[in-house]
C-alpha positions in Angstrom: 93.7 132.7 130.0 91.0 135.0 129.1 89.1 137.4 131.4 85.7 136.0 132.0 84.1 139.2 131.8 80.5 137.8 132.2 81.3 136.6 135.7 83.9 139.6 136.8 81.0 142.0 135.8 78.7 140.3 138.3 81.3 140.1 141.0 82.8 143.6 140.9 80.0 145.5 142.7 80.6 143.1 145.6 84.4 143.6 146.1 85.2 145.1 149.5 81.6 144.5 150.6 80.6 142.6 153.7 79.2 139.8 151.9 80.9 136.3 151.4 81.3 135.8 147.7 80.6 132.2 147.0 81.7 130.8 143.5 80.3 127.4 142.6 80.1 125.2 139.7 81.4 121.9 138.0 84.8 120.8 138.9 87.5 122.1 136.4 85.0 124.7 134.9 87.2 127.7 135.7 86.4 128.6 139.3 90.1 128.7 140.3 91.0 130.9 137.4 88.1 133.2 138.2 89.5 133.4 141.8 92.8 134.3 140.3 91.3 137.0 138.1 89.5 138.6 141.2 92.9 138.5 143.0 94.6 140.3 140.2 91.9 142.9 140.2 92.0 143.6 143.7 95.9 143.5 143.7 96.6 143.5 147.3 99.2 140.6 147.7 100.6 141.8 151.0 97.0 141.7 152.5 95.8 138.5 150.8 95.8 134.9 151.9 95.1 132.3 149.2 94.6 128.6 150.1 93.7 125.7 147.6 92.3 122.9 150.0 92.8 120.2 147.2 96.5 120.7 147.3 98.4 118.2 149.6 100.5 121.2 151.1 97.4 122.7 152.5 95.9 119.5 153.9 96.8 120.7 157.6 94.5 123.6 157.2 91.4 121.5 156.4 90.9 121.6 160.2 88.7 124.6 161.1 90.7 125.4 164.2 93.9 125.2 162.4 92.8 127.4 159.6 91.4 129.9 162.0 94.7 130.2 163.8 96.7 130.4 160.7 94.6 133.5 159.5 94.6 135.0 163.0 98.5 134.8 163.1 98.8 136.7 159.7 95.8 139.2 160.0 94.8 139.3 163.7 96.9 142.4 164.6 96.3 144.2 161.4 93.9 147.2 161.1 93.8 146.8 157.3 91.3 145.0 155.3 92.4 141.4 154.4 91.3 139.5 151.3 90.6 135.8 151.8 90.5 133.4 149.0 89.6 129.8 149.7 89.5 127.1 146.8 87.4 124.2 147.2 86.2 125.3 150.8 84.2 122.0 151.1 87.3 120.1 152.0 87.6 122.0 155.4 85.9 120.3 158.2 83.1 122.6 159.7 84.2 125.3 157.2 80.8 127.1 157.7 81.7 128.2 161.3 85.2 129.2 160.4 84.1 131.5 157.4 81.5 133.1 159.5 84.1 133.7 162.2 86.3 135.5 159.6 83.5 137.6 158.6 82.8 138.6 162.3 86.3 138.7 163.8 88.2 140.4 161.0 88.0 143.2 158.6 87.8 140.5 155.8 86.7 140.3 152.2 86.1 136.7 151.7 85.9 134.7 148.5 85.3 130.9 148.4 84.8 128.2 145.7 83.1 124.9 145.9 81.9 122.1 143.6 78.7 121.2 145.2 75.3 123.0 145.2 74.9 121.8 148.9 77.6 124.3 149.8 74.7 126.7 150.4 72.4 124.6 152.3 72.1 123.9 156.1 74.2 125.7 158.5 75.9 128.1 156.1 72.5 129.7 155.1 71.6 130.0 158.8 75.0 131.4 159.9 75.3 134.1 157.3 71.7 134.6 156.1 71.7 137.6 153.9 75.4 137.9 154.2 76.5 135.8 151.0 76.1 136.1 147.2 76.6 133.2 145.0 77.9 133.0 141.4 77.7 129.8 139.4 80.6 129.3 136.9 79.9 127.2 133.7 82.3 125.8 131.1 83.3 128.2 128.4 80.5 129.7 126.1 81.0 129.6 122.4 82.0 133.2 122.6 84.7 132.5 125.2 85.7 129.4 123.3 86.4 131.3 120.3 88.5 134.0 122.1 90.7 131.4 123.7 91.0 129.3 120.6 91.8 131.5 117.7 91.1 129.9 114.3 88.7 127.2 115.8 85.0 127.1 114.5 81.6 126.6 115.8 81.9 122.8 114.4 84.9 122.4 116.7 83.0 123.6 119.6 80.1 121.2 118.7 82.5 118.4 119.0 84.6 119.1 122.0 82.7 121.6 124.2 83.9 124.2 126.5 85.9 122.8 129.4 88.7 125.4 129.8 91.8 123.1 130.0 91.0 121.6 126.6 92.5 124.7 125.0 95.9 123.5 126.2 95.5 120.4 124.1 93.5 121.7 121.3 93.9 119.6 118.1 94.7 116.4 119.8 91.5 114.4 119.8 92.7 111.4 121.9 94.0 113.8 124.5 90.8 115.8 124.6 88.8 112.7 125.0 91.1 111.3 127.7 90.9 114.6 129.6 87.1 114.8 129.4 86.7 111.2 130.6 89.1 112.1 133.5 86.9 115.2 134.5 83.9 113.0 134.4 85.4 110.4 136.5 86.6 113.0 139.1 83.1 114.7 139.2 81.4 111.3 139.7 83.9 109.7 142.3 84.6 112.9 144.2 81.5 115.0 144.0 78.9 112.3 143.6 80.0 108.8 144.9 82.2 109.9 147.8 80.1 112.8 149.0 76.8 110.8 149.0 78.3 107.3 150.2 77.0 105.7 147.0 77.7 101.8 147.0 76.2 100.8 143.7 78.6 102.9 141.4 77.5 100.8 138.4 73.9 101.7 138.8 74.9 105.3 139.1 76.8 105.2 136.0 73.9 103.5 134.2 71.5 106.2 135.2 74.0 108.9 134.1 74.3 107.3 130.7 70.5 107.2 130.4 70.3 110.9 131.3 73.1 111.7 128.8 71.4 109.8 126.0 68.1 111.6 126.6 69.1 115.3 127.1 66.4 117.7 126.2 63.9 114.6 126.1 61.1 114.5 128.5 61.3 111.4 130.8 60.5 110.4 134.4 61.9 108.3 137.1 59.3 105.8 136.2 60.3 105.5 132.6 63.9 104.9 133.7 62.8 102.2 136.2 60.9 100.5 133.4 64.1 100.7 131.2 66.0 98.9 134.0 63.2 96.3 134.4 63.5 95.6 130.8 67.1 94.8 131.6 66.0 92.6 134.4 67.1 94.9 137.1 64.8 96.2 139.6 65.4 99.9 140.8 63.2 102.0 142.9 62.1 105.5 141.5 63.3 107.0 144.8 66.8 105.6 144.2 66.8 106.9 140.8 65.6 110.4 141.7 68.3 110.6 144.4 71.2 109.6 142.2 69.9 112.2 139.6 69.7 114.8 142.3 73.3 114.0 143.4 74.4 114.7 140.0 72.6 118.0 139.9 74.2 119.0 143.2 77.5 118.2 141.4 76.5 120.6 138.6 76.6 117.5 136.0 73.0 117.9 135.2 70.4 120.8 135.1 66.8 120.1 135.6 64.2 122.2 134.0 60.5 122.3 135.0 57.5 122.7 132.8 55.4 125.8 132.8 52.0 126.5 131.5 52.5 129.7 129.4 48.9 130.7 129.9 48.3 130.0 133.6 51.9 130.7 134.4 52.0 127.9 137.0 54.9 125.3 137.2 53.6 121.8 136.3 54.5 118.7 138.4 54.9 116.4 135.4 57.9 114.9 133.6 61.0 117.1 133.6 63.8 117.7 131.1 67.4 117.3 132.0 70.5 118.9 130.2 74.2 118.2 130.7 76.7 120.9 131.8 79.0 120.5 128.8 78.2 118.7 125.6 81.9 117.7 125.1 81.5 115.5 128.3 78.5 113.9 126.6 80.5 113.2 123.5 83.4 111.8 125.5 81.2 109.5 127.7 78.1 108.7 125.6 79.0 109.8 122.1 76.5 110.5 119.3 76.6 114.3 119.5 76.4 114.5 115.6 73.8 112.0 115.5 71.8 113.6 118.2 72.5 117.1 116.7 69.1 118.6 117.6 69.5 117.5 121.3 73.0 119.1 121.4 71.8 122.4 120.1 69.1 122.5 122.6 71.5 121.7 125.2 73.8 124.6 124.0 71.1 127.1 124.0 69.7 125.9 127.5 73.2 126.4 129.1 73.7 129.7 127.3 70.4 131.1 128.9 71.5 129.7 132.4 75.0 131.2 131.9 73.4 134.8 131.2 71.4 134.5 134.3 68.0 133.6 133.1 65.6 131.4 135.1 64.7 128.6 132.4 61.6 126.5 132.1 60.1 124.4 129.4 56.8 126.1 128.1 53.4 124.3 127.2 50.6 125.9 125.4 47.5 124.0 124.4 49.3 120.7 124.4 52.3 122.1 122.3 55.8 122.7 123.6 58.1 125.8 123.5 61.5 124.7 124.2 62.5 127.5 126.6 61.1 130.2 128.5 63.7 132.5 130.0 63.1 135.0 132.8 65.6 137.7 134.0 64.9 141.0 135.7 61.2 140.5 135.3 61.6 140.3 131.5 60.7 137.0 129.5 61.9 135.7 126.2 60.9 132.6 124.4 63.2 130.4 122.3 62.5 127.6 120.1 65.4 125.3 118.9 65.6 123.4 115.6 68.3 121.7 113.6 67.3 122.9 110.2 64.0 123.9 108.6 64.0 122.9 104.9 60.3 123.0 104.3 57.4 125.3 105.0 56.0 122.5 107.2 59.0 122.6 109.5 59.0 126.4 109.5 55.4 126.4 110.6 56.0 123.8 113.3 58.8 125.9 114.9 57.4 129.4 114.4 53.7 128.3 115.0 54.0 127.5 118.6 55.4 130.9 119.3 52.9 132.7 117.2 50.2 131.4 119.6 51.7 133.2 122.6 49.8 136.4 122.9 52.2 138.6 124.9 54.7 140.9 123.4 57.9 139.5 124.8 60.7 138.7 122.4 60.4 135.4 120.7 63.3 133.6 118.9 63.8 130.6 116.7 67.2 129.1 116.5 68.6 126.8 114.0 71.7 125.8 111.8 69.9 127.4 108.9 72.0 130.3 107.1 69.1 131.9 105.5 67.1 134.4 107.7 63.6 133.3 108.2 62.2 135.8 110.6 58.5 136.3 110.3 55.5 137.9 112.2 57.8 139.7 114.7 59.6 136.4 115.5 63.4 136.7 115.0 65.3 133.8 113.4 69.0 133.4 114.2 71.6 130.9 113.2 72.7 129.2 116.4 76.2 130.7 116.3 74.9 134.1 116.0 72.4 133.6 118.8 75.1 132.3 121.1 77.2 135.5 120.6 74.3 138.1 120.3 73.9 140.7 123.0 70.2 141.2 122.2 69.0 139.0 125.1 
């Protein structure tokens, strides 16, 4: 286990504060381990309650009243601060009310995890408006992967991705594929199908496969509907959009909007989607090495999101800039390529960035080992970009 300092650094300022700390992200991406790391930092075992609601032994506490009475019995008469850690809180019926009651009725520091973005919708937002902070946990970055798997290379990361458990079976390709398939099935069945009462699972999986095949590629629900029509299957665009939205809510996909760089406005046109872990793409769809440029784009997109950037796809005079990242009111522009063997390809990748007239940092990222920086635009090998602290 490694200390996931990227997340701990974000959470530390809120330890002991009267806000509910909500940790969300893909199932098995490391939320439970992060919760354990926070417990270790607080180090108050005598005043802590930890419950994982996916464990059968805790199933009786998935009733809100039973959970409240359990905490009341342990902490109700104490004047000390209590630290409450609830893993996969969405398994508790009416959990929003009971979490809010803990915040109101006890001197409690509360940490919860969940595997669905809808965790923060509806009643919770109303009950504790202004009283929660959210942290999204992603699979391992390349930097974390290298720390956890000494001796493994960037090529290894390209093949198997960053799901944390893989480190326990590193070197066994069949076991890794089997595990990643199991993660995928768990996410689809528990966090997409069951949560949204989907009956046509075959259609869902076909749509997921289409998105996996087209990560980083502009497409619309209409284009997917036409694809199915060619396969003699009629599917409405509303159904397609809903199914993709359910996958987004389960943190399987991330949707990027397009932004006009000159006018700054967001454009209501075809979006791009990226998968939360390229290892999952390889296990379910395959062709990562064949689609290497798409995978490299996916890596950069997830790294920007992981570092807290709001990310969009840029457009400028009919040309595209792969990513615009904004954090703390500062902007960066990133163009991603596989390799740039000729002056023509270099001009294509650098040219779009040269047309942007502001002075924010601009980067071109590729697998080239020769530094091609020019005109104030910095070029990085992707491995160096993913581990750099300059952005």
